Each structure stands twice: as C-alpha cells, then as structure tokens.
N, C-alpha and C positions, 0 to 999 in steps of 0.2 A: 366190916369192908367199908364204910364211908371215911371212917377214920384215918386209914391205911391210904385211901385213894386219895384223898383232898391234898394232904403233902406232896404226892409222888405230882399229882396236877401243878400247885403252884410251883413246884421247882422246874417242870418242863416248862411252863410258862416264862419262868424267870431265865432260863437259861434262853428260850426263843428272844426275849426281848434284849438280853445281852449280847448276841448275834447280831439284832438290828442294829443296835447302838456302835458295836466295833465296827460293824459296816459302814457307817453314817460318818463315824469317825474317820474310818479312811477315806472315804470320798470328800470329806472337809480337809483333809490334812494337806498341808503345803509341802510337806516334807515327804518324797516317793518311798524311802525304804520303812519311814514309820505307817505309811499307808499300807505296803505290802504287809508288815508286821501286823496290822490290825486286822487284815483280810485273812491273813493265817489265824489270827487269835479266833476272827468269826468262826471258820470251818473247824476249829479245832473245839470249839464250845458246842457246835451241833452234832459232831464225831460222838461225844459222850452222852448227847440228849437221849430221854427214853423214847422221844418219838420217832426215833428214826431207825427205818428197817436194816436189816443185814444188808442187803441190796445196796441202800442207799449208804450206809455207813462204809461199804467197800469204794464205792464211787468216790466218797469224800477223802478216805485214804490216798486213793490214787493223785485226787485232785492236789490234795495237800503237798503230795511229796512233788509233784511238778511246781506248785507255787515256792515251796522250801529251794527246789534246785534253782529256778529263776531267781529268786530273792539272792541267794548267795552268788549266782555269777555277777547280778548288776549291781551287789556291793563290792564284787572284787572290780569289777570294771571301772565303777565310781572313785572307790579309793578316799583318800583325804578331800577330795572335793565336796563343795556343800550339796547335798542331795535334794535341794527344792527343784521346782517345776521349772522355776524362774531362772534358777541358774544354769539348769542342765538342758534347756531348751535348744541350745547348740553346743551340746556338750561332747564328753567322749564316746557314746554310743551310737558306732556306726552303723549303716545299713545291714552288713551282715549279722553283727550281733543284736541287732532290731529284728528281724527277723526269726532268727533260732529263738529269742527272749518270748518274743510273742505268741510263738508256736507252744512255748512251754505254759505261758498264760492260758491261751486257748483251753487248756484241759481244766483247770480251778473254774474258768468262767464258765465252759459248757456244764459243770456239775453245780453251779451256785445258783444261775439263772432256774434251773426246775426245784429250788427250793426258795418258798417263798420268804424265809427269814434272813436268805443269804444274797437277796438280790440287792440290797445298799452295796455289799463288798463286790458282787460281780458289776455293778455299774462301776465301782471305782478300779476296779482291776481292767476293764476293757474300754471305761468311757474316759477315765483319766490318764492312770499308767499308760495304756497302751495308745490311746488317741495322742497326747499330749508327749508323751514321751518316747514311743516306739512307731510313730507314722509309717515309716517304712515298711516294718512288720504287718501294720494292719491293712494297709495297701495291696502287700503281696499276697496275704490271705484272704483278702475279701473274694477273689474267684471260687474258693470254696466254701468259705462261711455263708455268704450271700445266698448263693443256689440252695444251700441245706437249709438255712432259715425259710426260702419259699416253700421246699417240700414240707418243711414242719407246717407251716402255716396250711398247705394244702389237707394234710393229714387231720390237722385240728380242726378244721371247718367241716371235713367230710364227717369226722367223728361227734363233730358239736360240742367240743371240748375248747371253751373261751379261756380257760387258764393256760391251753399250750399255745392258743393263738397269740394271747400275750408275750408268751416266752419269744415267741417266731418273731413278732414285730418287734421287742425290745432288742434281740439279738441283731436282727435288720438293721435297726438304725444304729447301735454302738457301733456294728461294725464298720457301716459305713465312713465314720471318722467324721462325719460333717457335724459344726456345732448345734445348727438348728435339728439334725436328726438324732442326736444324742438327747437333747432336751425332749423330744417327743418320746423317745424311747424311754424315757426315766418316768414320763406321765404314766405310760403305758403300765410299765412294770410297777410302780406306785399303786396303780387302781387295781392290780393283781394281789398288792399286798393287803390293801385295805379289805378287798372282798366284795360282796354283793352289795346292790343297793343302786339307786338310780344315780347319786353324786359319783361312784367310782366307774359307771358304764358312761358317763357324760365324758369324764376326764379320759376315759380309755378313748373315746371316738376321737375328742380333738388330738390326743396324743399321735393315734395312727394318723390323722391327716397331717398332721407336723412330721411326723417321721418321713410320711411319701414327699412330703414336700421340701424337705432337707436333704434326701436322698437320692434324689431323680439326677442331680447333675453329677453327683458319682458313680452310679451305678444305674444309667439309665433302662435298661432292658429289662433289669430284673425289679426295678421298682414299678415300671410300667405292668410286669407281671403280675407283680403284688398288689397292685390298685384293680387290675381287673379281675383277680380272684375273690378281692373282697368287696367289688361291685358286684358280680355276678351271685355271689353268697348271699348278699341283701337283697337279691331282687326275688330270686330263687325263696328265701324267707318270707319277703313279703307274699308273692304268690300264694305259699300255702296257706296263709292266713285266709284267701278269699276261695278255697276248694270247698264244695259241698261235700258235709260229711253224713256218710250213709248209718242207718242205723239197723240193726238186724233185729228182724222181728222173728218172733217165735211161733210156735202152731202152724198149723196146715195151711198154704195158699192154696188159692182157687185160682 
C-alpha cells in the first residue's frame, strides 16, 4: 500500500509545485503573451493532477477555454508589435476590446483564485494583464465583480471559512485596479497559499488593511461595506470569548 501511495503523492506535490512556479513566472514575465501562456500552462498542469475533483476539473476546462480564446484574440490584436507591458501601455488594444478580453479573463481568474496552487497565475492575469493592459475592462466590470466579492466575504465570515475570506479580499483588491490594493491582495492570497500559523495570519491582516486602504478611492461604498463587515465580525468573535460557558450536570436536580 505505502509503496504505491508514495509515488502518487510525490507526483502530486511536483505537479502542484510546477503550477505555482508557472504562475510565478507569469507574474514576473515582462511579456504579455508569454505571461498568458504560462498562466495557461499552470492551469493545464492542475487539470491533470490527481488531487483535483471532477467538478474542479470541469471548471478548469471552462477557464482554460476562455483563457485560450482571450490569448488568441490578444495575439491577433497585437500582431507583430512587441508584446511587452511597456510597449503596449498605450498600444493597439482599445476600450471595447479591453472590455471583451477582460470578460473572458474573468472566467479563469474566478476558477484560479479558489485553487491555492493557481493563485500566482490568477494574480498575473488580473493584477498584471488586466490592470496594466486592460484597465478599461477592469473599470467596466468593477460594478459586477466587487459586490460579488463582498457577498463572498459575507458568506465566508458567516461560515467561518478563512480561506474563502482570503479569496474574497484578494479578488476585491485585484479588481480595484489600484496598485496598493493589488499589493495587499497579493499579501492576503500569499498567506492563504502558505497555510496556517501566526506569520501567515499577521500577513493576511496587514494585507487586508492594505487592500481597504488602496481601494477606497476606487470603490468607496463597497470598500466601506467590506471594512464594516470585517469590523463587526471581529467584534462579534471577540465577544464570544467573554461569553460564560454553561456545563450540563448529570443526575437529578433538587
């Protein structure tokens, strides 16, 4: 039993590490099309991993189809021009195309954010390609994405799911498009990738503050609502610590 399980576990860990590295390379790449290709590769690696459920695999397939379509359209628009962020900052992608491309990229981003090993690729797609190349699309879809992130945050707090809360905060910061909020989102999502422990919790708290500080000028109302949601949740959690505990006593009572 152990001799067959260990190679599978080793293969799964290697594929997970490959997905993380591909996403990190996409985040660091100065070339837009290479970044898209690396993000696609990260999702493709997760697609064949053994620890992915059928539902997650189906979602990944849909996300990869949307990402492939967006990459092909972007390559067609860019054509022979140098596809670096610096060269395409004022480049050929107009506002209508940016809005359509951002809608396509929103599909893999939504799927990737829920997989800890695909978080670097999600940050690359939304935090770099979207915010730096397609700001008109990010701005247009903020009215849909940011309230959805707020609702996800409320559900996560109600169910006491800190992993979902990290996804909600990360999506909120990345969709804002503000550099400070994107940095804070990266901190929160990195803490989720690392897992439990005192240091990741501190990093997540700092990242949440940075997200709210960076996004309030972009979406003031939703940022205030998210801050109040976190504040009230913290207060109620603190009050639970001071509630008297009742112990059930057995036997007859007089």
